N, C-alpha and C positions, 0 to 999 in steps of 0.2 A: 667519472665527468664532471664538468664542472658548470655551473649553468648563472648567471649574469641573475634572471629571477628564478623564484620557486615555481612562476607556473611554466617555465619552459622544461619544469619536469615534470608538466602533465603528460599524459598518455606514455606508449612503449610497454605497456604491462605486461608482464608474462605470461605466456601460454603454457600450463605445466598438465600434463598427462597424469592420469587418473588410476593407478594399479588395477589390473583385473581383478585382483584380489579380493578389491574392494567393494567395485560397482559388479561383477558376479557375470558379465557380460562375455562373449566367447568369441566373438565375432567383430568386435566392433571398440575402437579406442575412442577413449574419451577424453576430452579436455578440456578445464575450468580458464576460462580468460581472468585474472586476476587484479581484477579493478579496484579490488582496494587496498593497491597499491599506490592509487592517485597519492600526489601531496598532502590531501586533503583528506584524503582516504577513501574514497567514494564510487561509482563509473559517475556521480554527479557532476565532478571536476571537470570533464570534458565541457559537457552542455554548458557550465556556470560561465565558464571561462570562453567558450565560444559565442554565448549569448548576451554578455557583458561589452565583450571586447570594443564593440561597434562606435559602442557609444560611452564611453569610458573618458575621453579628453573632452568629451562637451562636457560631460557630467562634471570631471573636476573642474572645468572653467562657470561653471553655474553654483557650484557646492551641491547640486542633487542630490536627493538620497535616493537609494535603489533600493525596489521594492520587486517582493516575490513571493504569489500564494506558494508558501510551502511549513512543512512543517517536520523535515526529515533533511537530507545530504542537499540539495539545492541550496537549502539555507545554509546549512553549513558553510560549504563553499564559497558561497557570496558576500558571506559575512568576510571570512577570512580577505578575499577580494579587496572588497570595500575600504578595511582597514588599512588592508596596502594603500591605498591610492589613498589615504586622507577621508574619506567619504564617510558616512551612517551607514547601515542597513537596517530594512525592516522589515520579518517576516509579517505576512499574514496570514491568519488559519483559521478556521473553524475550530478548532481543538490541538493540543498540543499532549497527545498518547502516550512518549515517551519520554518520561521524567532527566533520562540523560541528556538527551539531545536539547531541551532546554536548558538544562544548566551549562550546555557548553555553548550555547549562542549567546545566553546572559553571561557567558564571562569573557567571549567573544566582543562583548560590545552592544550585540544585535541589538535593535527594540523588538516586543513580540505586539501583535497586535490581536487578540484572537475576536472576531465579528460574528455577531450572533447570524450565523446561517440556515436554511429551515430544516437542511439533510446535511450531514455528515461530510459530505464533498462539496466544489462546485457544481451546479448544475446550471453551463449557459442557457441554459431555455428556460429558466424560471426567472422571470423580468424581473417579481416584484423580491425577490431574495437579496439579501444584504449584500451579500458577497459577491452576488456578480452584480450586485450596481457597482460597488469598489471596484471591481474588476473592469468593470467599462468605463470606468471613470479612470484608473489608471494606464487605459488603453490610448483616453483620447489624444489626438498628436498634440495639444496645447499642454498637455498634463505638463509640469515642474520636478515628474516621479523618474529615472532611469526605471523603467517596467519591464524584464526582461522576460513574462509572460512564458514560461516553459512549457504549459499546457498548447497554445496553439504556435509558437515560433519553432519555426523549421531551421535554425540557426541550432537547436536542440538536437534535430535527427541528422543534419549533416554532420555535427560535430562527428559522430558514428560513423556516417557512411563513407566520411574522407580519414577518418581516422581508425576505430573500433576497428571496425572489418577489414580494411585492408591489412594494418598488423596480423588481425587471424591469418589471410591469405599467405603472409610472407613466411610466417612464423611455419606453416605447415607445407611450404615449399612451393607457393603459389596455387594448389590444388584447394578449390571447395571443401568444404567439410560436406557430408551426406545430409546429417542435422546440425539445425541452428536450434537449441532449447531458449526460449527466453523468457522470465517472468515481466508482466504486464505492468508499468505504471505509470507516467506521461504517454509511453510507447513508442518513447524519444533515440533510447537504445536498440530495442527491439526491431524498431522501421529501419535504421540507420545499416547498422549491420545486416539486417537482410536486403537490403536493395543493395551495397557493394557486395555480399556472396553469391547473388544473386547475377550481377552482371557479368559474376566472375564464370557462374554455373547455373543454368537457368531450373535445373532441376533439385538443388537445396532445397531441403524439407523445411519448413518454421512449423515450431510448436509454440504458442502462447501459455502460457502460466498463468492466470489468475488466483484470485483468494477465495478460498469457499464462502457460501453468500453469507453465513454464521460464524464468520471469523475471521479477526482481524491480525494482517499479517506487514510489518511494515515494510511500507515502497512496494506494497504490491495493490492494486484494487479488484474489486468482485468485475464479476464480468458485468454488471448493471453501468457502476463505476464508470468504468472501461468505458462506455457508448459516450461518457458526457465529457471526453477527452479528444480535444479538437487535431489531436496531432493523431489518433487512434482511426485504423483504417482497418476494416475486418476481412481484404483483402492480400494484408500480408503475411498472414496466417494457413498454414493449411490444416494445421488443427488448435484448438482450443480445449484446456483442459483446468479442474482445478485444485489445488493443493490447499488440505488443512492446514491449523496451525501447529497443529502436533506433527504433521509429515516436518513439515519447515525445522521444527527445531529438532527430531532425529536426521534429519539430512546435514541440517548445522553440525550436529554433537559428530556426523560420521566425516566430514571433512577436518573439523577439528582435532578428533581423536585418532583418527586413523592416517589421514593423510596429512596433515601438519599446519593445514590452510585453517586461519583464523577467522572465518566466514561467520557472518549474522544470521538470522532467519532467510533473510531475504536470499542468498547463496545457496543455503539448505533448501528452501524450496525447488529453486533449479536444479540442486543436484536427485533431489528426491524423484522430482516430476521428469526430469532427464532420463532414467537410469528406469523409470516406471513406462515409461514411453518406449523406450528402445528394446524392452524385453522383449516385446511384440512381434517387434521386427531383426531380433538375433540369431540369422538366420546367416548359410554361408554360400558366397555367392558364385556362381558359375566357374569364374575362374582363382577361386583360392583365395582372392584380396580382401585385408580387412578393410572395413569404411569404418567415416570418424565420423563426433559430433562434439558440439562446444557447446556449452554455457558460458552463462555468466556469472562470478560471484561479484556481488555490488560492493559490499563492506565486510567491516570488523565486527568480532561479536562483542567489542567491551561494550559499544552502546546500548546494548539490549539486555542487559544481566538483570534488571530490573522485571522487562518483560518476561524473558526466560522465568526468573524465578516465580512468576505469579504464576505462572501454566505449569509449571515444573520443579516444585518447592523437594522434590525427592532428589533433585538434582544438586543440591547445596546442602545435602542432612536434614532438612527440615520430612514433618510430618505434612502427608498428602491432606489438603483439606478438604472437610465433607463437606454434602450438597453443591458441588461444583460441576457448572456444564460442561464439563467435560466429561463425568459419567451420562450424562443425559442422553441417553438410545436413539434410536432409528423410528423403533415402534412406540417408545411415549413420546419423540417428537409429532410422529403419525397421529396421534389420538388427541393432540390440542383441538381445540375447540375456537379458532380463529374466523372470526366475522367479521364480514366488508363493513364498510364505511355507513351506507344506509340502517343495517340492521344495528350494528353498534348504537349508533347514536337513537336508534327507537328503545334497544333495552338500557339505554343509559335514561331514559324518560320513566323506566319503569320501574327497573330493579335500581337506578341510582348508586351505579358500582362507585368503588375506590379505582380513580383512575389517575394510574402509574406513568409518567414519559419518560424513560430511558434515557433522553438524548441531553447530551450537554448542557450545561447552563446559557450558553449563548443561544442555541439553537432554540432553547424555548420561550426565551426570552426574546424572539424573535415571535416565533407564532404556536398559540400553543393550543389545548384542548379547555373552552371554559373549566374552571373547577381539579382540573387534573393540578398532583402535584410534582414535582424536579425531583425524579432521583436519579443522578447520571448513571448509567450501567454498571460502571466500574464499584461505584458506589452502593448500589442497591443488594452487586451480589458480593460484597461482603458481608451486607446487613442481611441476608438468606444464611451464608455459611453457619451466620451464630443463631438459627431455628427462623419460625415464621415471622417477620416482622409486622403482623397485624394480626384482627383476628380471623380464622381460619372458617366464620361464619360467615364474611363481609364478601357481597363480591367483589370481582378486581378485576381491572380492565388493563389489561399493557399494551405500552404503544414506544415504538421504536421510530426510525427513521424508513424503514421498509418491511417491517416485519418480522424479518428474521429471527434478531436479537429476544423479542419482547416473545415469540414464539416458546425460542429455548425455554425463557423463563417461566412460562406457564408451567409445560412440563415438567420441571423442576419443583415449582413449589403444589404441583398434582401431586405429585407423588409423595410429600412433605408430609401430604394431608388435606389442604385446602379441596375444598367441596365445592367452590366454583369458582374459575378464574379463565379468563378467557385473552387472547392476543388479536390485540388489532389488526387485522388482514391486510397486506401493502401497506402497514405505519403511516405514520403522518402523511405522508406525500401520498401515496393513495386517498385517505382524507381530503386534503386538500383539492386533488384533482377531481372529485366526487362534489364538492361544491361544498361542504359541510361547515359547518360555521369553527372559525378561528377566532381565536384573542390577541393581543398582544400587549407587553409586559413594556 
């Protein structure tokens, strides 16, 4: 095949059957749509090209900068496209959490701006959040930027409604699969593919997968976070389920080692979630025909080696780290003292606890509880692995965006012998919503 431009190579990715010996299902054929084989390495290539293309000619004339609120694959694809057209690209995010992605963006010439947001992701309902204000400024009709706006731009969804979905149908000889299982990030690929498949057969069952509330999986949002995305419509999905980081890595390893598919954690989450969902419906049909299911492999493993190493050092011949959040049991988590904002405020006044804000430095700078200290969760995890970083007799209040991460750390500190540690229930967002005082640096 010969192309005049690398963008012409976007799409037409393979649909690969997973051997039944791998997934263990007896009556269902499982197929992986290998979006990792797009030229820039991910499913986001389609959306990036579809969103940026209409404004490119004008942007080139005005020498506009392309801007997107992204810390992952969308930013990667847009930075490549920007360079092809002699334009600059800026990635705006609350926090770059994957070092390999940051390094690649810098290598591609991208500008990275980490804006202080009150929570870890864009919340369009929070009219005072700096990240939300910046998003609104970018979306202004008079903006000099070319803002692709992946969380609200229907071109994101159409890229998959007109491309990915029809390709799946064509590769299945025009017949829609019985199940489509999709990880939900911006919701563009899951929504677009679902529309195309249901147009062919309204009976297609769509299962959405989100990250477990206490976990971070690159490219996937938690159930709370997806509701902040403009493209997300709960009616798209027949069912929603969560996947943990451990499950995502296990699914990834299966694809890597047994299928020859060098998928990243998102693809692993999709595979694990698909098999788990399908096990409950793996029964023979009346006519004896096998049914089909499709999931998407979003990107490749190479960009996430540090992510995997941090969570599974054993895979790299390293010793498992002690005092890890991975070891926290559900029973320990259930025993944590989580205090709502009004009780926490009163407790601060009487016990004068050490208040530790586990959010990113930029989020802390935007707004935080007075007299709290900022130790981002990843750094705090490193400190805890070496033992208790403060006196076990000093009362401690831990706070994070929504209260999930702080609760796990509280459980871990309690196990390590801390006498009085509490978690702020609902996190900084609940504290803000309760009208409790916050200060700004």
